[in-house]
N, C-alpha and C positions, 0 to 999 in steps of 0.2 A: 412816727416817733415811738420808739420802744416803750418809753415810760408811760406814754398815753395809753398804749394798748394794755400795759400792765394794770393801770388804774381801772380801765373799763372791764378788764377780766376780773379784777378783784370785786368790783361792784356787782357784776353779773353773778359771780359765785356767792356773794353775800346775799343777794336777792333770792337766788335759787334755794339756798338753805333756810332762809327766813320763811319762804313759802312752805317748804317741806315741813319744817318744825311746827309752824302754826297749824297746818292741816292735821298733822299727827296729834297735836295738843288738843284741838277741837274734837277730833275723832275719839280720843281717849276719854275726854270728859262727857262724851255722849254715852259712855257706858258706866263710868264711875263718878261718884259725887266729888266736886271740888273740895279738897281738904281745907283750903283757906283761900281768901281772895285778897287782892291788894287793898280794897276798901276795908275789909275786916282788920287787916294788919294795921292800917292807919287809925281806925277807930279804937283799937286795943290800947293805943297810947293815951286815950282819954277816958275809956271805960274798960276797966279790968276787974274781974274777967268778963268776957263777952258771953252773951246767952245765945246758944245756937244748938239746934238738934235737927239733923237731916232726916226726913221721912219720905217714903215714896208718895207719888201723887194720889194713889188709892187710899192713903192714910190721911188725906186732907179732905175736909168736907167739900163736896162738889160745888157748893155755892161760892167758895172762896175764889177759885180760878174764874168762875163766871162773874163774880163781883169785880175782880181785877180787870178782866177784859172789858166789862161794861164801863169801868171808870177810866182806864188807861188807854185802851186800844180796841175799839169795838170791831174792827175788821181783822183782828189778829189771825183768826183761823183761816182766812182766805187770801191774805196778802203775801207778798214774797219777802217780807222783812222790812219794807219801807212804806210809809204812808205818804206817797208823793203829793197828793192833794193837800193833806194837812201841812206838809212841809212848805208848799207854795203859799198857803194862807199865812203860816207863821212868818215866813220871810217878808210877806207883804206888810203884815202888822208891825214887824220889827223895823222895817224901813221908815214907817210913819212915826217912829219914836215911841217913847214910853217904855213900859216894862218888857223885857226880852221874853218872848214866848217860844218854847220848844215844841217839837212834834215827834218825839222819840217813840218808837213802837216798843212792845214788850221784848221783841228780839233784840233791838238795839240796847235796851236797858240791861238785858241779860249779858250781852257782849261787854258792856261797860262794867257791870258788877263783877263778872267772873274773870275777864281777861285784862282789864285795863284799870288805870287810875282815874279818879274823877277830875274833870277839868273841862275847859272850853276852848282850848287852842285847836288850830286846824289840823295839826299832826295827829293829835289824839282822835279827832273826829274821823280822819281818814282811816286810822286803824280800826275804829269802831265800825265803820262801813265794811271794811274787809272781813272782820270777824262776824259781822251780821250775815254776810253772804255765805260764809262757811257754815255757820250754825244752821241757816235755813236749808242748806244742801245736805248736811250730814246728820242733823237731828230731826226727829219728828216734832210736830207742834206740841204734843203731850210732853215730850222730854224738855222742850224749851220752858213750858209752864212749870214743870217739876223743878228744874234748876232755878228758875226765877223765884219761885215761892220758897225755896230753901236758902237763897242767898240775899234776897232783898232785905234792907234794914227796915224794920217795922216798929222801931222805938229806939231810945237811946241805948246803943250797944246790944240791941235785940235783933237777931238775924233769923229770918225764916218763919214760916207759918206756925210750926209747932211751938217754938220758943215764944212767939207773939201770943198765941192762944193761951199758953200757960201764964204768961206775964200779965195779959190784959183781963182774962176771963177765968183763970184757974181751971181750965179744962183742956183736953187734948184737941188738936186741930180737926180730928175727925168728927167731933161733937159740936162744932161751931154752928150756930143758927145763921139764917140768911141775914138777919139784922147785924149780927156780930161780924160776919164776913164783909158786909157793906161798910161797917165802921172801920175795919182794918184797911180796906181799899181806900176809904176817904182820907186816911192819914198818910198814905204812901207818897204823895208829892213832897211832903216835908215831915218825916216821922220824928225829927228832932224837935220841931216846933209844936207839933200837934200830939196831944197825949190821948191814947186810946182808952186809958183808965179813967180819965176825967175830960171827956170831950166837951168843948165849948159850943156855943150856939152855931158858929160857922161849920164846924165838923158835923154837928147833928143835922144841919141843913144839907150838907153835902152827902151825908149818909142816906138821907131820904131820896136825894137825887139819884144816887147809885142804885138804890132799890128799884126806883122807877125805870132806870135804864136796863136793869136786869130783866124786868118784866117785858120791856119793849123788844129787846134783841132775842130773848128766849134762850134755850139751852143750846148754845152754839157748839158745845162739845158733842152733841148728837149729830152724826153724819147727815141725816136728812135735813135738819135745821140748817146745818152748815151749807148744804147744797142749795137750799132756797136762798140763803144770804148771797151766795156766789152768783146765782141767777139774777137777783136784784141788782147787784153791782154791774153785771154785764148789760142789763137794761139801761141803767143810768149812763153808762159809757156811750151807748148807741143814741141817746137823746141829743 
């Protein structure tokens, strides 16, 4: 039937151009900073003006990416964008009921923050997975960290490490201490609820946990430390 062929042809063409545009979009943002994100646009309706200053990774204290990795995604430097074991554990816990638990990696969070809207439907999760794959292929791990640390919301209407450092501690991101980095990382799961300027007992406790995790995993930005972590993962798989 001609009309059926026309429909399939239209779907194929749309899929082809969707793939091409998304690949070019991700490749472009691998070289330039995102001017704005969907989440920033949404938050601007509630908090105006937004606070945001993009800076290169080298202008952010080394302890901040380490704190975020320790807090959010300890295998970030060695995985392919997905934490399969964590995802299986989360699904198992969610099936048992109670509070829904996620297992998003830093790459997945970057995909969500930069390219998508926030939500929990399956279509958005499928798009998130697609962009996660593209980001891991087209960007370096350092670039992923840089974009994440410049686009993540770290307070009410406060986006990125530099704006958060100024807002919370009245200093630039490059001068943050390890304790301050751990405090920012501790608030990331819910930066609207938790205030980095006036941390309560729970956030202070989580801050200390992040500091312990930072000491445990070490400087995973160092290639030698990263390689040792990769070797440990391979040993765990063989057991």
